[in-house]
PADO-214915 format. One line per field, with one value per residue (C-alpha): y, z, x; residue in three letters. Coordinates in steps of 0.2 Angstrom, whole numbers, plus 2048, in hexadecimal, padded with zeros to 3 digits. Layout:
BEGIN
v (Y,...)
w (Z,...)
u (X,...)
residuo (ALA,...)
! end
This chain:
BEGIN
v (C8E,CA1,CAE,CB8,CCA,CCE,CD9,CEA,CF2,D03,D09,D02,D0B,D1B,D19,D16,D25,D1B,D21,D33,D3B,D3D,D4F,D5A,D5F,D6D,D6A,D79,D79,D88,D89,D80,D71,D67,D67,D58,D4F,D56,D46,D3C,D48,D47,D34,D34,D40,D38,D28,D2F,D3F,D47,D51,D60,D68,D79,D7E,D8E,D90,D8E,D7E,D76,D75,D68,D5F,D50,D50,D3D,D3A,D41,D35,D33,D3A,D4A,D59,D65,D77,D85,D97,D93,D8A,D99,DA5,D99,D94,DA5,DAE,DBA,DC2,DB5,DA6,D9C,DA1,D93,D99,D9D,D8C,D83,D8B,D87,D75,D73,D6E,D72,D79,D73,D7D,D71,D75,D87,D91,DA0,DAB,DA5,DA6,DB8,DBD,DB6,DC1,DB6,DBD,DB6,DAA,D9B,D9E,DAA,DB0,DC2,DC3,DD3,DCC,DBF,DB7,DA8,D9B,D94,DA4,DAB,D9C,DA1,DB3,DB8,DBB,DC4,DBF,DAF,DA7,D96,D99,D88,D86,D87,D7E,D83,D78,D83,D7B,D87,D83,D8B,D8C)
w (EF9,EFB,EFF,F0F,F11,F21,F2C,F30,F41,F43,F49,F39,F2E,F37,F36,F23,F21,F1B,F28,F2B,F3B,F49,F4A,F58,F64,F71,F7E,F8A,F9A,FA3,FB4,FB4,FBF,FAF,FAE,FBA,FA9,FA1,FA4,F9B,F8C,F8B,F8B,F7D,F72,F75,F6E,F5C,F5E,F66,F74,F7E,F8C,F93,FA3,FAB,FBE,FC2,FB9,FC3,FD2,FC8,FBE,FC5,FBD,FC0,FB5,FA6,F99,F9D,F8B,F8D,F94,F9E,F9D,FA9,FAB,FB5,FA6,F9B,FA6,FAB,F99,F94,F9A,F8D,F7C,F6F,F7A,F74,F7C,F81,F7B,F6A,F68,F6D,F60,F53,F58,F58,F4A,F54,F65,F6F,F7F,F89,F95,F92,FA1,F9F,FA6,F99,F8B,F90,F8C,F7A,F70,F62,F51,F41,F3D,F48,F59,F52,F62,F63,F74,F7E,F90,F90,FA1,F9F,F94,F8F,F89,F82,F76,F6E,F6A,F58,F55,F48,F36,F32,F43,F42,F4B,F4C,F4A,F5A,F61,F72,F7D,F89,F9A,FA2,FB0,FAC,FB9)
u (248,242,24F,24B,251,259,24E,257,255,24E,260,268,25B,25F,272,270,265,256,24A,247,24E,242,23A,241,233,235,228,224,21A,213,20D,1FC,1F7,1F6,209,207,205,215,21F,212,211,224,224,216,220,231,22A,22B,235,245,23E,245,23B,23A,230,22B,22F,21D,21B,229,21D,214,221,229,23A,23C,22D,235,23D,250,255,24A,254,249,24F,24A,24E,25E,264,261,26B,279,27D,281,291,296,292,293,28E,27F,26F,264,253,25A,263,253,249,256,256,243,238,229,225,216,211,207,200,1FE,1F7,1EC,1FA,206,1F9,1F5,207,205,1F9,1F2,1F2,1E9,1F8,1F5,1FF,20C,212,217,21D,220,221,22F,230,23C,243,233,22B,23C,23C,22C,233,232,245,24F,24F,258,254,24B,23A,231,21F,216,207,1FE,1F3,1EA,1E6,1D9,1CD,1BC,1AE)
residuo (UNK,UNK,UNK,UNK,UNK,UNK,UNK,UNK,UNK,UNK,UNK,UNK,UNK,UNK,UNK,UNK,UNK,UNK,UNK,UNK,UNK,UNK,UNK,UNK,UNK,UNK,UNK,UNK,UNK,UNK,UNK,UNK,UNK,UNK,UNK,UNK,UNK,UNK,UNK,UNK,UNK,UNK,UNK,UNK,UNK,UNK,UNK,UNK,UNK,UNK,UNK,UNK,UNK,UNK,UNK,UNK,UNK,UNK,UNK,UNK,UNK,UNK,UNK,UNK,UNK,UNK,UNK,UNK,UNK,UNK,UNK,UNK,UNK,UNK,UNK,UNK,UNK,UNK,UNK,UNK,UNK,UNK,UNK,UNK,UNK,UNK,UNK,UNK,UNK,UNK,UNK,UNK,UNK,UNK,UNK,UNK,UNK,UNK,UNK,UNK,UNK,UNK,UNK,UNK,UNK,UNK,UNK,UNK,UNK,UNK,UNK,UNK,UNK,UNK,UNK,UNK,UNK,UNK,UNK,UNK,UNK,UNK,UNK,UNK,UNK,UNK,UNK,UNK,UNK,UNK,UNK,UNK,UNK,UNK,UNK,UNK,UNK,UNK,UNK,UNK,UNK,UNK,UNK,UNK,UNK,UNK,UNK,UNK,UNK,UNK,UNK,UNK,UNK,UNK,UNK,UNK,UNK,UNK,UNK)
! end
């Protein structure tokens, strides 16, 4: 009679450090009508990664918060300013970029793209016109800060 190994569940493998941890993805939405699909994008990424999301004020006109996965937290400018009370407190946009392994800006509106001059290094954002939590998170910070790799997905209508 052959010996049959018990099948381990994914949860057991993670608890025993056999499976690698899920990557941390920071999704950012800017104010494009394509932000209507932001919930679907969050669902796709959350199937294989831990996801946190940030949204510009303009994008919130198009994002249905109820369409986001239950485990995805959506941060806005109000969260940035309400979480910081005094010197020494954590600053949301810095904590988000420390947490993230990669940042994906999708959709990226023409207005937001114009604030990020592109340099020869792929999408290294050297931002001069921060307008909120989403754009602050892309800032190039002081030495020693974890700046996650970034990817941008422009959503522009051409006529």
